[in-house]
N, C-alpha and C positions, 0 to 999 in steps of 0.2 A: 192620472191617466188622461191623455189628450183624446177627446172624442173624435171619432172618424169624421172626415170632411163630408159635409152635406153637399147636395147638388149646387147650392148657392155658391159654395167655395170654388167649384170648377168654373162657374160663370165669372166670379171675381178674378180668378187667375187669368182667364181669357181677356178680360177688360184691361188688365194692367200689363199685358204683353206689349213690347215696343211696336209702334205702328210702322216704322220704317223697315227697309230690307235689312236682313241679318246674314252674316256669313256663317251658315250652319255647316258648310263643307269647305275645306281648304280651297282658296282661289289663288292661283298663281298668275300674275299679270306680267306680260312681256311688252315693254314699250320699244318702238323703233323711232324713226325720226318724227319730230313734232314741229309746231310753229316756232319761229325764231323767238328766243327769250326764255323766261323761267317757267312758263305755264305748265309744261309737261312734268317738270320736277315737283311743282306744287301739287298737281293732280296725284302723282305717285305717293306723295306724303299723306294725302287724305285717304288714299286707298289703304295704306299701311295702318292708319289710325282706325280704319273700319275692320281691321283684322286680316287683310290680304297680304300676300308677299309680292314684292315688286322687283323687277329687273329692267335694265335699260341697255340695249345694244347701241354702242357709239361707233360711228364710222369715220369720224374726224375730230379734231380738237374742239371745234365748235360744239359738237354734241357733248363732249366731256365737260367743258366749261359750264354749260347750262344744266348739267346733272352732277352736282357735287355730292360727295358722300358715298354711301353704300349702294350696292345693287348694280354697279356699272360693269358692263362686259364690253371690252374693246374688241372690235373686229379689224384685223390688219390684213386680211387676205384679199385676194383678187375677186372681182365679181363672179368669176366662174366657180369659186369655192363657196360662195354664199349659200346656195341651196342645201348643201350637206351640213355646213356649219349651223344654219338655221334649224334644220331637223335635229341636230345634236343638242342644241339649246332647248328645244321643245322637250326632248326626251329627258335630258339631264335634270331639268328643273320642274318637270311635270306641269308644263304650261297649260292653263285652262282658258286664258283670255289674252288676246293680241290687241294692242292699242296702236293705231297709226294715225297720221295726219295726211289725208289723201290716200287713194288706193291704187294709183297708176304708176308711181315711180317704180323702177324695176325691183328694188329690194323689197318694197312693200307688196307688189304683185306676187312675187315668189313666196313670201311668207304667208300671204292670204290663201294662196292655193294649198300650201301645206296645212294651214290651220283648218281649212274647210274639209280637207281629206281626213284629218284627225279628230274632228268634232270639237275644235277649239272655237270659242266665241270670238268674233272679230268686231271690235269697236272702231269706227271710223269717224274722225273729226274733219270738218271742212269749214271754210268760210260760210257764212250764213246764206241760205237760199233767199232769205228776206233781209238783205243788208240795208243799213249798216248797224242795226240794233241787236242782231242775233248772230249766233254761230250754229252750225249744224252738227248734230250727233245722230248717227245711224249705225245699224249693224249690217255687216256683210259687204257693203259697198256704198259709194256716193255718186252723185251726178248721173252719168249714163248707166252706172251699175247699181243705182239706188233701188230699193223696193218700190219707190214711188213710180218707177217706170211701168210697173205692171198693175198699178192701182187706177181704177177709173174714177171719174168724178162722182157717179152715182154710188159707188162703194164708199167713198169718203163721206158723202152726204148721209148715208145710212149709219156710219159710225158716229157722226155728229148728232144724230137724233137721240142718242143715249145721254147727252150731257146738256148743260146750260149753253145756249147759243150766243151768249154775250162774248164779244171779241175782247181778247186781252189788249190793254192799252200800250201805246208806244212811249218809250221814255222821252222826257222832255228834251234832253240833250245827250248826245253820244257821239263818239268818234275817237279813233286811235291811230290815224294815219301817220302822224309824226313818230309815235312810238313804234309803229310797224317799220318805218324806214330806219329808225335808230337801232332796233334790235337786229334788223337785217344786215346793216353795215357792220355791227359788232360781231355778229355770227360769222360772216364771210371773212372778216379780218382775222378771227381766231382760226378759221379753217386754213387760211393762207399761211399763218405763222406755224401751224402744226403739220405742215406738209411732209416733213421728213418722218415724223412719227407714224403718219398714216399715208405712206407713199402710194398705196394701191387704191386710195379713195378716188372714185370717179363721180362727179356731180351728175344728177339726173337730167341736167340741161346741157345745151351744146357749149356754152361759154366756159372758160376756165374759172377757177375760184377767184383768181386775181381780177379778172375782168368783171365778175359779179360784184366783188367788193368795190371796185372803182365806180361802177354804175350806181350802186346804192349810195355811196358817199357823194357822188356828183349830184344825184337827184336831191339828196338831203340839203346840200349846200345851196343849190339853185332854187329852193322852194320860194323865197321872196320874189325873185325875178319871174318865175313861172306864174305865181299868184297874180302879179300885175298884168302879165300878158293875157292870162285867162279872163281876168275881169274886163279888160278892154274888149276882147273878142266877144264875150257874153253880152256886154252892153250894146255893141253894134248890132248883134242879132236880135236882141229883145226890143231895140228901138228902131229896127229897120222897117217895120210896118209891112213885112211880107209873110205869107204863110210858109211854114217850113216843116220838113220831115227830118227826123233825128235818127242817125245811124250810130248805134252804141257799139264801140269797139272794145276788143278784149286784148289781152296779152297773147302774142303769138306763141309764147312758150308755156302758156297756162295749160294744165292738164285737160280741162274741158274742151279747149280748142284743138289741142293735139290729138286727143283720143276719141272725141265724141262729135267731130264735125267732118264735113266732106271736103274741106279745104286743106291743102298742103301748106299754105302760107296766107298771111293776112292780105297780101297783095291780090290774091285771087278773089277774096271777098270784096275788096275795094272796087275792083274792076266790075264785078257783077252788079254791085249796088249803083255805081255811077252810070253804067250802061242802062240799067232798068229805069233809073230816074230820068235820064235824058230822053228815053223813048216814051215813057208813060206819064210823067208828071205834067200838070198844066204849066204853061210857059212862065207864069208869074210866081210859081212855087220855087222854094229854095231847099237845099239839102245841107244839113249840118252834121259833120262827123265829130263825135265826142270821144276823145281818147280815154283809156283807162287811167284812174288816178295814179297807178304805179308804173305807167309807161315810162321807160327809161332811155329811149332813143336807140335801142339796139336794132329796131326796124325803122327805116326812114319813111314814116307815115306821111308827113306833110309834103315832101317832094313828089311822092307817088300819087297823092290825091290831086295835086296841082297838075301833074302830067296827064292823068286820066281825064280830069275835067276839061283841059284844053283839047284833048283828043276827041271828046264827045260834044264840044261846043257849048259847055255849060260853066265855063270858068268863073263868070261873074255871079253864078247862083250857088256855088259850093263853098262851104265854110269849114273851118277846123278849130276846135276848142281843145286845149291841152289840159286834160285831167279835170280835177275839181269835182264839186257835187253836181248831181244830175238833176235835182228837182227843179231848179229855175228854168232850165231848158225844156224839160218835159212839160211844165205847166202850160206852155204856149204852143207846143208841137201839135201837128195834125195826125202824125202816126210815128211809129218807131220800127226799126229793123235791126236785127242783130243775128249773130251766129247761134249762140246758145247762152249768152251772158245772163247771170242771175239778175242783173239790173233790168232785164226785160219785164220783171214782175212789177217794177215801179210804174212802168207804162200801163200794165194791165190794171193796177190799182186805181189809176186815174181814168180808166175806161177808154184808153187809146187803142186803136188798131195796132196789132203787132204781128210782124212776119219774122219767123225764125228759120234756120237752115240745118242746125245740128240737133243732136239728141239732148233734150233738156227735161228736167223733172216737171216743168210747168207747161210743156208743149202738148196740151190737151186740145182736142178738136173743138171743145165748147168755147174756147177763148183765144186761140192762136190761129191766124189766117193761114190758109194753104194756097192762096192765089199766086199765080205767076207774078213776078216782081213788077213787070210793066203794068199789069192790071191793078196791082196793089197800090202803086203810086198814083194811078189815075183815079181809083175809087175804092179805098180800103174798106174792108168789112169790119164792122165793130164787134168787139167781144161780148159774150154773155157775162155781164158784170156780176149777176147774181151767182152764177156758177163759179166764177173766179173768187168771189167773196167766200164761198163755202170752202174752196180749195185752200185759200190762205188761212182760214180759220183752222182747218185740219192740220196744216203745218205748225201753226202756233200752239196747238194742243199736243203736238207729238215731238217732232225732231228739232224745232227751232227754240234755242235757249237764249234768254236775255243775257248779254255779256259780250266779252271779247277776249282775244288771246294776248293782247299787247299792252294795253293800259292797265294799271294796277287795279282800278275800280272795276274794270271789265272782268279781269281775272277773278276778283273776289265774288262778283255776282254769279259767274259761271260755276265756280267751285261749290257754291251753296246748293246748286241744283243737280250737277251732273253725276256725282258719285252715286246717289240713290238710283239714278237711271241705269248706271252701269252695273249695279249690283242686283237690279231687278231680274227676275227669271224670264221676262218677256221684253221684247223691244217696244219702243214707244208706239209704233203703228199697231202692233198686235194688241197691246194693252188697251188702246182706245177702241179697237174693234170688238174687244171682249167686254167693253163697258167699264173699264178701269181707267180713270184719269191718271195721267202720269204724275209721279210724286212732286215734280217741280211746279205743278200748276197753281200752287198757292201764291207764287210770286207773279204778280200782275204788272207792277209798275216799279221802275228803278228811279229813285230820287237822289 
């Protein structure tokens, strides 16, 4: 006869329980559109391995190519039929979790509204708020819809008081811009080839699928020429011996610019910045416009910058750099101005004065200037660098995950962390506020 278990046995059973999240209840995940490339499919495979059930709705041939195998649901209807079709999918498959890349494209926004009404958990991925070494994982929304918009710096500092204050380290080398361009060109090529099968598909951007494909391909092929042009422009600026202010540009079709800024076009922002610079900056100061690394020429930035600079009499003091990395230009800049680019955080990390105009997760009064632009260029206010350091640390302990969507090593690093976060009962911000470090925090350095 086996003796009854003593109290010590119960303690032993508790100790040998798995430490990571477990799927005690059925979890049914619905994926919509993700980053270009295989990452969403790899994530779905990991969730299946954890015991979840996974489906993916595809809206074009590109979605299908990057989701081989089971769980694929093709949507061939018109955009007007999507809300009902989405609700039917939720009901038919008992969806408990919705997974999207970005929260503003119309098909995602519709699904998120339905999910929130029905108590479905919404997992949102985005490019990293602290680029280029991280990606963003949040629940409910991102950018202007992020929970960060309602959190104050003192609240973040209070959450950090519960943990070790040592900052996670930055990977020594990281970057996947070439892979981003490659997967983007391949995706849009597949979309174009499958137009007949998905005749009702409408891109969430203004250009046609064919135009998007040609832009991706053209940018990929011209990378060597653009690299040379960029290096020459950067060399002239860094060796010019003049103080300069840096204007960090964004993609006009990017969701952050379209949905969370006061400007209808990038031209409006260019006009505001050049006029403010001409009126306020000292006469020996210069202004440098830095284009987004993925700028593809759909907006004629350089001709417009030259026209506005001539109009305001500052033609010899205004410069343009096509894409590339931001660090070299920021290191010598006096200040930075942007709409709401995540790259603004690189300026804050260096202690540079920063002026923003749109809704941004980092636009906190402790470290972002609210001066009129003319006054900002004349005498910019410096940020509270201690407050920004705490803010940055809060992000690194919560929503910022080491890795990337496009390069294989970035995807591997991301997959090691993110599934545990998605299966957790609380989102990363809530977990830290409750005194629970996120499961992925054991990963500090990528080698």
